[in-house]
C-alpha positions as CSV (number, residue, x, y, z in Angstrom):
1,M,6.6,45.8,28.0
2,E,5.4,43.8,31.0
3,N,7.6,42.3,33.6
4,N,7.3,38.5,33.4
5,T,9.6,37.6,36.2
6,N,6.7,37.1,38.7
7,L,4.7,34.8,36.4
8,K,4.7,31.1,36.9
9,T,5.1,28.8,33.8
10,S,2.0,26.7,33.4
11,K,2.7,23.1,34.5
12,Q,0.2,21.9,32.0
13,A,2.1,23.6,29.2
14,I,5.3,21.9,30.4
15,A,3.6,18.5,30.6
16,S,2.1,19.0,27.1
17,L,5.5,19.7,25.6
18,T,7.2,16.9,27.6
19,L,4.6,14.3,26.6
20,S,4.6,15.4,23.0
21,I,8.4,14.9,22.9
22,L,8.2,11.5,24.7
23,W,5.4,10.4,22.5
24,L,4.8,7.2,24.5
25,L,3.6,5.1,21.6
26,G,1.1,7.7,20.6
27,I,-0.7,8.0,24.0
28,G,1.6,10.8,24.9
29,S,0.5,12.7,21.8
30,F,-3.2,12.5,22.8
31,I,-2.5,13.7,26.4
32,A,-0.2,16.4,25.1
33,I,-2.9,17.8,22.9
34,V,-5.5,17.8,25.7
35,L,-3.0,19.4,28.2
36,G,-1.8,21.9,25.5
37,H,-5.3,23.2,24.9
38,K,-6.1,23.3,28.6
39,A,-2.9,25.2,29.3
40,R,-3.5,27.8,26.6
41,A,-7.0,28.3,28.0
42,D,-5.7,28.7,31.5
43,I,-2.9,31.0,30.5
44,K,-5.4,33.2,28.6
45,K,-7.7,33.4,31.7
46,N,-4.8,34.0,34.1
47,S,-2.4,36.0,31.9
48,E,-1.3,38.1,34.9
49,T,-0.1,35.0,36.9
50,L,0.7,32.3,34.2
51,K,3.1,32.2,31.3
52,G,4.0,29.4,28.9
53,K,1.8,30.0,25.9
54,G,4.6,29.2,23.5
55,I,5.5,26.0,25.4
56,A,1.8,24.9,25.2
57,L,1.7,25.7,21.5
58,A,4.9,23.7,20.9
59,G,3.3,20.8,22.8
60,L,0.2,21.1,20.7
61,I,2.1,21.1,17.4
62,L,4.3,18.2,18.4
63,G,1.3,16.3,19.7
64,Y,-0.6,16.7,16.4
65,L,2.5,15.7,14.5
66,G,2.6,12.6,16.7
67,I,-1.0,11.7,15.8
68,I,-0.2,12.2,12.1
69,L,2.8,9.9,12.6
70,I,0.7,7.3,14.2
71,L,-1.6,7.3,11.2
72,V,1.2,7.4,8.6
73,L,3.9,5.2,10.2
74,P,2.4,1.8,9.3
75,F,2.3,2.8,5.7
76,L,5.9,4.0,5.8
77,V,7.3,1.0,7.7
78,H,5.7,-1.7,5.6
79,P,4.3,-0.4,2.3
80,L,3.7,-3.9,1.1
81,C,1.0,-4.4,3.7
82,V,-1.0,-1.3,2.8
83,S,-3.3,-2.9,0.3
84,S,-1.5,-6.2,-0.2
85,K,-4.7,-8.3,0.2
86,A,-6.5,-6.2,-2.3
87,K,-3.6,-6.4,-4.8
88,I,-3.4,-10.2,-4.4
89,D,-7.2,-10.4,-5.1
90,L,-6.8,-8.1,-8.1
91,T,-4.0,-10.2,-9.4
92,C,-6.1,-13.3,-9.1
93,V,-8.9,-11.6,-11.0
94,N,-6.5,-10.5,-13.7
95,M,-5.2,-14.1,-13.9
96,A,-8.7,-15.4,-14.3
97,S,-9.4,-13.0,-17.1
98,T,-6.1,-14.0,-18.8
99,R,-7.0,-17.7,-18.4
100,R,-10.4,-17.1,-20.1
101,T,-8.5,-15.4,-22.9
102,L,-6.2,-18.4,-23.2
103,D,-9.2,-20.6,-23.3
104,M,-10.6,-18.6,-26.2
105,F,-7.3,-18.9,-28.0
106,K,-7.5,-22.7,-27.5
107,L,-11.1,-22.8,-28.8
108,D,-10.0,-21.0,-32.0
109,N,-6.7,-22.8,-32.5
110,G,-7.1,-26.2,-30.9
111,T,-4.2,-25.7,-28.5
112,Y,-2.8,-23.2,-26.0
113,P,0.2,-21.1,-27.0
114,T,3.5,-23.0,-26.3
115,Q,5.6,-21.8,-23.4
116,E,8.1,-20.3,-25.9
117,E,5.3,-18.4,-27.6
118,G,4.0,-17.3,-24.2
119,L,1.4,-14.7,-23.6
120,K,2.7,-12.6,-26.5
121,A,0.7,-15.1,-28.7
122,L,-2.5,-13.3,-27.4
123,I,-1.3,-10.0,-28.8
124,K,0.0,-11.2,-32.2
125,N,-0.3,-14.4,-34.1
126,P,3.1,-16.1,-33.6
127,N,2.7,-18.5,-36.5
128,P,-0.1,-18.0,-39.1
129,T,0.6,-21.4,-40.6
130,K,0.3,-23.1,-37.2
131,Y,-2.7,-21.0,-36.2
132,P,-4.8,-20.3,-39.3
133,D,-7.9,-19.8,-37.3
134,Y,-6.4,-17.1,-35.1
135,S,-8.9,-14.3,-34.2
136,D,-9.2,-11.5,-36.8
137,K,-8.3,-9.1,-34.0
138,A,-5.7,-9.8,-31.3
139,Y,-7.0,-11.5,-28.2
140,L,-5.3,-8.7,-26.1
141,K,-3.8,-5.3,-26.8
142,E,-1.0,-5.7,-24.3
143,L,0.6,-8.3,-22.0
144,P,-1.6,-9.1,-19.0
145,K,0.0,-7.8,-15.7
146,D,-0.4,-8.3,-12.0
147,A,-1.4,-5.5,-9.6
148,W,2.2,-4.4,-9.4
149,R,2.3,-3.9,-13.2
150,T,4.6,-6.9,-13.8
151,P,3.7,-9.2,-16.7
152,F,2.6,-12.7,-15.7
153,V,4.9,-15.7,-16.1
154,Y,3.2,-18.3,-18.4
155,L,3.9,-22.0,-18.1
156,N,2.5,-24.6,-20.4
157,N,3.4,-28.1,-19.4
158,Q,1.8,-30.3,-22.0
159,G,-1.4,-28.3,-22.0
160,K,-1.5,-27.8,-18.2
161,I,-1.4,-24.0,-17.9
162,E,-0.1,-22.0,-15.0
163,L,0.0,-18.3,-14.6
164,I,2.4,-16.8,-12.0
165,S,2.8,-13.4,-10.5
166,L,6.1,-12.6,-8.9
167,G,4.3,-10.6,-6.2
168,A,5.1,-7.3,-4.6
169,D,8.8,-7.8,-4.6
170,K,8.8,-8.7,-8.4
171,K,11.3,-11.6,-7.6
172,E,10.9,-15.3,-7.6
173,A,9.9,-16.9,-4.3
174,G,9.5,-14.4,-1.5
175,E,7.5,-14.5,1.8
176,D,4.3,-13.1,3.2
177,Y,3.0,-10.4,0.9
178,A,6.0,-10.7,-1.4
179,K,5.4,-14.4,-2.2
180,D,4.6,-15.5,-5.7
181,I,1.0,-15.9,-6.6
182,F,-0.1,-19.0,-8.6
183,Y,-3.4,-18.9,-10.5
184,S,-3.9,-22.6,-9.5
185,E,-3.9,-21.4,-5.9
186,C,-6.3,-18.4,-6.4
187,K,-9.8,-18.9,-5.1
188,K,-12.1,-19.3,-8.1
């Protein structure tokens, strides 16, 4: 076994480990990786005068973990923002499709389902006497849902139809990406 007492610890290895621990909003991770690789190369070349291979390796590992954290952290901190715009757009598309189905119901039956009958009227004829011209097959197989897999709220105010998604938080009201989505406010 060699005597390591005369060997100096690589300053780059120490800097790599230190920066990877400090992280410095991600910048430290990038620098830690560069210094860690440089330190390992220098230690390999000068193994008789330098030590710190393990320190450099620790700096590299923590540096790479820091980079992964930079990439993943936004998704962990605010998962509602990940694809919220796409989910809002998809919800509007689903609402438009549901509205067209409601229009087909009205063409066949002369009126939209009442608020009490709701969107379930598109799955099963709620009143064969009231709706004798109901389609031979149901208009839909299941209740239409938003991008968060929550059924739409259906409002019928004297023939004025509104579809509402409760948004990402699945609760009334909400702010930002959790706010309710109204079909009347979707871009058509």
